[in-house]
C-alpha positions as CSV (number, residue, x, y, z in Angstrom):
1,M,-11.9,-2.3,-74.3
2,K,-9.9,-5.1,-72.6
3,I,-12.9,-5.8,-70.3
4,K,-15.4,-6.0,-73.3
5,Y,-12.9,-8.5,-75.3
6,W,-12.8,-10.6,-72.0
7,I,-16.5,-10.8,-71.7
8,L,-17.1,-11.7,-75.3
9,R,-14.4,-14.5,-75.2
10,R,-16.0,-15.9,-72.1
11,L,-19.6,-15.8,-73.7
12,F,-18.2,-17.7,-77.1
13,K,-16.4,-20.2,-74.9
14,Y,-19.4,-21.1,-72.7
15,T,-21.9,-21.1,-75.4
16,S,-19.5,-23.1,-77.8
17,P,-21.2,-26.5,-77.4
18,L,-24.7,-24.9,-78.4
19,I,-23.1,-23.1,-81.2
20,S,-21.5,-26.3,-82.5
21,I,-25.0,-27.8,-83.0
22,F,-25.9,-24.7,-85.2
23,E,-22.8,-24.6,-87.3
24,K,-22.1,-28.5,-87.7
25,S,-24.7,-28.9,-90.6
26,K,-23.6,-25.5,-92.0
27,V,-20.1,-26.3,-92.4
28,N,-20.9,-29.7,-93.9
29,K,-23.3,-28.0,-96.3
30,Y,-20.9,-25.6,-97.7
31,S,-17.6,-27.2,-97.3
32,N,-19.1,-30.1,-99.7
33,K,-19.7,-27.7,-102.6
34,V,-17.2,-27.4,-105.6
35,S,-15.3,-24.1,-104.8
36,E,-15.1,-21.5,-107.4
37,K,-13.0,-19.1,-105.1
38,Q,-9.7,-20.0,-103.7
39,A,-7.7,-19.4,-100.1
40,I,-4.9,-16.7,-100.4
41,F,-2.1,-17.0,-98.1
42,I,0.2,-14.1,-97.3
43,L,3.7,-15.5,-96.6
44,G,6.9,-13.8,-95.4
45,A,9.4,-13.7,-92.5
46,P,8.3,-11.5,-89.4
47,R,8.6,-7.6,-89.9
48,T,8.5,-7.8,-93.5
49,G,5.3,-5.8,-94.0
50,S,2.8,-8.7,-93.9
51,T,0.3,-7.1,-91.4
52,I,0.2,-3.9,-93.3
53,L,-0.1,-5.9,-96.4
54,Y,-3.0,-7.9,-95.0
55,Q,-4.7,-4.7,-93.7
56,L,-4.6,-3.0,-97.1
57,L,-5.8,-6.0,-99.2
58,T,-8.8,-6.5,-96.8
59,Q,-9.5,-2.7,-96.8
60,Y,-9.5,-2.4,-100.6
61,F,-10.8,-5.5,-101.9
62,D,-14.0,-7.4,-101.0
63,L,-12.2,-10.5,-99.3
64,Q,-13.3,-12.9,-96.6
65,Y,-10.9,-12.7,-93.6
66,F,-10.5,-13.4,-89.9
67,D,-11.4,-10.2,-87.8
68,N,-11.2,-9.9,-84.1
69,L,-14.6,-10.9,-83.4
70,N,-14.1,-14.1,-85.3
71,H,-10.9,-14.7,-83.2
72,L,-12.6,-14.2,-80.2
73,A,-15.1,-17.0,-81.1
74,N,-12.1,-19.3,-82.5
75,E,-14.0,-22.3,-81.2
76,N,-16.6,-21.7,-83.8
77,V,-15.0,-20.3,-86.8
78,Y,-18.0,-20.4,-89.1
79,F,-20.3,-19.0,-86.6
80,G,-17.8,-16.2,-85.8
81,S,-17.7,-15.3,-89.4
82,W,-21.4,-15.4,-89.8
83,L,-21.7,-13.1,-86.8
84,S,-19.2,-10.7,-88.4
85,S,-21.1,-10.6,-91.6
86,K,-24.3,-9.7,-89.8
87,I,-22.8,-7.1,-87.6
88,F,-20.4,-5.3,-89.8
89,K,-22.1,-6.1,-93.2
90,G,-19.1,-6.5,-95.1
91,K,-17.9,-2.8,-94.4
92,P,-14.4,-1.7,-94.6
93,H,-12.5,-2.2,-91.3
94,N,-10.3,1.2,-91.5
95,C,-7.6,-0.4,-89.3
96,F,-4.0,0.4,-90.2
97,K,-2.3,0.0,-87.0
98,S,-0.8,-3.1,-85.1
99,K,1.5,-3.8,-82.6
100,H,3.9,-6.6,-83.6
101,G,1.2,-8.1,-85.7
102,R,-1.7,-7.7,-83.3
103,T,-4.6,-5.5,-84.3
104,I,-6.9,-5.8,-81.3
105,D,-6.8,-2.1,-80.5
106,G,-8.3,-1.5,-84.3
107,G,-11.5,-2.9,-82.8
108,L,-13.6,-6.2,-83.5
109,H,-13.7,-5.9,-87.5
110,A,-9.9,-5.3,-87.7
111,P,-8.3,-8.2,-89.6
112,T,-6.3,-10.7,-87.2
113,E,-3.7,-13.4,-87.7
114,G,-6.2,-15.7,-85.7
115,G,-3.4,-17.4,-83.7
116,Q,-6.0,-19.2,-81.4
117,I,-8.0,-20.4,-84.7
118,W,-4.9,-22.2,-86.1
119,Q,-3.9,-23.5,-82.7
120,R,-7.2,-25.2,-82.3
121,W,-6.4,-27.0,-85.7
122,L,-2.7,-27.5,-85.4
123,P,0.2,-28.0,-82.6
124,S,1.2,-24.8,-81.0
125,Y,4.5,-26.1,-80.2
126,D,5.8,-26.6,-83.5
127,N,6.5,-23.6,-85.9
128,Y,7.6,-25.9,-88.6
129,L,5.0,-28.8,-89.1
130,D,5.8,-31.9,-91.4
131,V,2.8,-33.4,-93.1
132,E,3.3,-36.6,-91.1
133,T,2.7,-35.1,-88.0
134,V,-0.7,-33.9,-88.8
135,S,-3.5,-36.4,-88.9
136,D,-5.7,-36.8,-91.8
137,K,-8.9,-36.0,-89.5
138,Q,-7.1,-32.5,-88.8
139,I,-6.4,-31.9,-92.5
140,I,-10.1,-32.6,-93.3
141,L,-11.2,-30.3,-90.4
142,I,-9.0,-27.3,-91.7
143,R,-10.3,-27.9,-95.3
144,K,-13.8,-28.1,-94.3
145,N,-13.8,-25.0,-91.9
146,I,-11.9,-22.8,-94.9
147,Y,-14.1,-23.8,-97.7
148,S,-17.3,-23.4,-96.1
149,L,-16.6,-20.0,-95.4
150,I,-15.3,-19.4,-98.9
151,N,-18.5,-21.1,-100.5
152,R,-20.9,-19.4,-98.1
153,Y,-19.8,-15.9,-98.9
154,N,-18.6,-16.7,-102.4
155,K,-15.3,-14.8,-101.9
156,P,-11.8,-15.7,-101.5
157,L,-10.6,-16.1,-98.0
158,I,-7.2,-14.3,-97.3
159,I,-5.2,-15.7,-94.5
160,K,-2.4,-14.2,-92.9
161,N,-0.6,-16.1,-90.3
162,N,3.4,-16.1,-90.5
163,Y,3.5,-19.3,-89.1
164,N,1.7,-20.9,-92.1
165,S,4.9,-19.7,-94.1
166,L,6.6,-22.8,-92.7
167,R,3.7,-24.9,-93.7
168,L,3.4,-25.2,-97.3
169,K,3.5,-28.9,-97.7
170,L,0.4,-29.1,-95.2
171,I,-1.3,-26.3,-97.1
172,K,-0.7,-28.5,-100.4
173,K,-2.8,-31.2,-98.6
174,F,-5.9,-29.2,-97.6
175,S,-5.8,-26.3,-100.3
176,P,-3.6,-27.4,-103.5
177,N,-4.9,-24.6,-105.5
178,A,-4.4,-21.9,-103.0
179,K,-2.8,-18.6,-104.0
180,F,0.4,-17.0,-102.4
181,I,1.5,-13.5,-101.9
182,F,5.0,-13.8,-100.6
183,I,6.3,-10.3,-99.3
184,K,10.1,-9.7,-98.9
185,R,11.8,-6.7,-97.4
186,D,15.4,-5.4,-97.4
187,P,17.1,-8.0,-94.9
188,L,19.0,-5.1,-93.1
189,Y,15.7,-3.4,-92.0
190,T,14.0,-6.5,-91.3
191,A,16.8,-7.7,-89.0
192,Q,16.9,-4.3,-87.6
193,S,13.0,-4.5,-86.7
194,I,13.4,-7.9,-85.2
195,I,16.0,-6.9,-82.9
196,I,14.1,-3.8,-81.8
197,A,11.1,-5.9,-81.4
198,R,13.2,-8.3,-79.0
199,E,14.5,-5.1,-77.1
200,N,10.9,-3.9,-76.9
201,I,9.2,-7.1,-75.6
202,Y,12.0,-8.8,-73.6
203,N,14.4,-6.0,-73.1
204,D,17.1,-8.6,-74.3
205,R,18.3,-8.6,-77.8
206,S,19.5,-12.3,-77.4
207,M,15.8,-13.6,-76.5
208,W,14.4,-15.3,-79.5
209,W,11.0,-13.7,-80.8
210,S,8.6,-15.0,-83.6
211,I,8.7,-17.8,-86.1
212,K,11.4,-20.3,-85.6
213,P,12.8,-22.0,-88.7
214,S,13.3,-25.8,-89.0
215,N,17.0,-25.5,-88.0
216,Y,16.2,-23.2,-84.9
217,M,18.3,-25.5,-82.6
218,E,21.4,-25.0,-84.4
219,I,21.2,-21.1,-84.9
220,G,19.5,-20.5,-81.4
221,Q,23.0,-20.8,-80.0
222,L,24.5,-17.9,-82.1
223,S,24.9,-14.5,-81.5
224,Y,21.8,-12.2,-81.8
225,V,23.1,-10.7,-85.2
226,E,23.6,-14.1,-86.6
227,Q,20.4,-15.4,-85.3
228,V,18.2,-12.8,-87.0
229,V,19.7,-12.8,-90.3
230,K,19.6,-16.5,-90.5
231,Q,16.0,-16.7,-89.1
232,I,15.0,-14.3,-92.0
233,Y,17.2,-16.3,-94.6
234,Y,16.0,-19.7,-93.6
235,I,12.2,-19.0,-93.4
236,E,12.6,-17.2,-96.9
237,K,14.4,-20.0,-98.4
238,Q,11.8,-22.7,-97.2
239,I,9.0,-20.7,-98.7
240,H,11.1,-20.2,-102.0
241,I,11.5,-24.0,-102.1
242,E,8.2,-25.1,-101.3
243,L,6.2,-22.5,-103.3
244,K,7.8,-24.6,-106.4
245,M,4.9,-27.3,-105.3
246,F,2.2,-24.9,-106.6
247,D,1.2,-23.4,-109.8
248,L,3.4,-20.7,-110.7
249,N,0.2,-18.6,-111.7
250,N,-0.9,-18.7,-108.2
251,I,2.2,-17.0,-106.7
252,L,2.9,-13.4,-106.4
253,V,6.3,-12.2,-104.9
254,I,6.2,-8.4,-103.8
255,N,8.8,-6.2,-102.0
256,Y,7.9,-3.9,-99.0
257,N,8.8,-1.0,-101.0
258,D,6.2,-1.7,-103.6
259,L,3.6,-0.5,-101.1
260,N,4.9,2.9,-101.7
261,N,3.1,3.2,-105.0
262,Q,-0.4,1.8,-103.9
263,K,-2.4,2.3,-106.8
264,E,0.3,0.4,-109.2
265,F,0.5,-2.4,-106.4
266,L,-3.3,-2.7,-106.0
267,D,-3.5,-2.9,-109.8
268,T,-1.2,-5.7,-109.8
269,T,-2.8,-7.6,-107.0
270,K,-6.3,-7.2,-108.8
271,K,-4.9,-8.7,-111.8
272,F,-3.2,-11.6,-110.0
273,L,-6.4,-12.2,-107.7
274,K,-8.7,-12.0,-110.7
275,N,-12.2,-12.1,-110.0
276,V,-11.9,-10.2,-106.7
277,K,-14.2,-7.2,-106.2
278,V,-12.9,-3.8,-105.4
279,R,-14.6,-1.6,-102.7
280,E,-16.0,1.7,-103.8
281,N,-14.8,5.1,-102.5
282,I,-11.7,3.8,-100.4
283,D,-8.9,6.3,-100.0
284,L,-5.3,5.2,-100.6
285,Q,-3.4,5.2,-97.4
286,E,0.0,6.8,-96.8
287,I,2.6,4.2,-95.9
288,R,5.8,5.1,-94.5
289,I,8.7,2.9,-95.4
290,S,11.5,3.4,-93.0
291,K,15.0,3.2,-94.4
292,K,16.8,4.5,-91.2
293,N,19.4,3.0,-89.3
294,K,18.0,2.8,-85.5
295,L,20.7,0.7,-84.3
296,E,24.2,1.3,-83.2
297,E,26.6,1.6,-86.2
298,E,28.8,-1.4,-85.3
299,I,25.7,-3.5,-85.1
300,I,24.7,-2.1,-88.5
301,K,27.8,-3.0,-90.0
302,D,27.7,-6.7,-88.3
303,L,24.3,-7.1,-90.0
304,K,25.6,-6.1,-93.3
305,K,28.4,-8.3,-93.0
306,E,26.3,-11.3,-92.1
307,I,23.6,-10.6,-94.8
308,Q,26.2,-10.6,-97.4
309,K,27.0,-14.3,-96.8
310,Y,23.6,-15.3,-98.4
311,D,21.9,-15.4,-101.8
312,W,18.6,-13.6,-101.2
313,E,17.4,-14.0,-104.9
314,N,17.8,-17.6,-105.5
315,Y,18.6,-18.9,-101.8
316,S,21.5,-21.2,-103.3
317,S,23.8,-20.3,-100.1
């Protein structure tokens, strides 16, 4: 599998100049149309269930999204989507597994965060981006690529890349009418999951993993228990504050536990998304919501103590 992906990535990379000639006129043509559909952004701190949410929504609803094939052709986003549509013909991806947000083992049609797509458009070294740090040229490039896909396929484009959770001011510039699904989870289990991810990836709980909030330099010096709690809190606080820039009707806040009752959750989401089509004959998936303490008792106590310092509803602390 890895060899196949390596070959495809190389093939797309070396043919990109030729592909760009093909797709430039298409991007210009479709991005200049008045859009009837919207971009949808999934927001949230790491380990809150955003990946399984993304997988569920792209399985049950007929939405445009970046799949792994599209990600391999990241230098030509429009072409990657066009090729995916020709190969997979809009069929469901049937992928409900991931490893720290990565879905490469789920196949070429599995939904991806599209990290390298976004890194082509935005600096990769900053998680938080102020609007002033991104040129108008880049903003236009992002808008054209996103809306060329929305208008070409006449479907909303759903985007899940958690780094965009800290870039809502920027999103306001290129997609002012976007919709947002903000997923939250009990901070105890989110923090526990981040610590376990640090351990699995780095074998070191003190090593930072995933998104860095704007005050990272300050909290990066603290104990790992304080770090992970503050990481979650300040990411969610920024989302909570900056979502106020958008129409309230374009915002849906859910909890990870809501995925337990999939039928009710999907009905709620359908009403929120409005004109989205539901795929036929798709079976509901069993989602296991873990509420087990997997860390040492003393660490769980420390996490609970740290969590109690903050207002997780209004983020006023």
